[in-house]
C-alpha angles and dihedrals in degrees: 000000000000094000091054094048093050093047089048093055093048094044089058090059094053122107092237097055091143092055088053098049094107091048091045090055092046090052090053092049092046094049092048094046093045090052090048091045090055088055092048091049091050088060094044099252115163092204095073094065097063093039092051098049093046096054095040090052092052093044092051090055093050095047093046091065090069117071098208114121093240093052091048092049089049093049089052090047091050092048091052092045091051091050091050091049090051091050090052092048093057 
């Protein structure tokens, strides 16, 4: 969630904001779903694990297309988060 929020803030400061609109929306969705997933996990819900891994995978793909360090770091964080969510789902 934190990586997405930070990347979102920095993307909004880039010169090519319009070109990033899809990614910016994905970052918003991912941050929100990660926060919600943490709540679900805290109460033992199995639904969060699939939801979390799906959105994090998609966000990693969107962020990876931009070469800025903050986008690359967010893509790596999202890949790692998706992998952790899949581990918990097993």
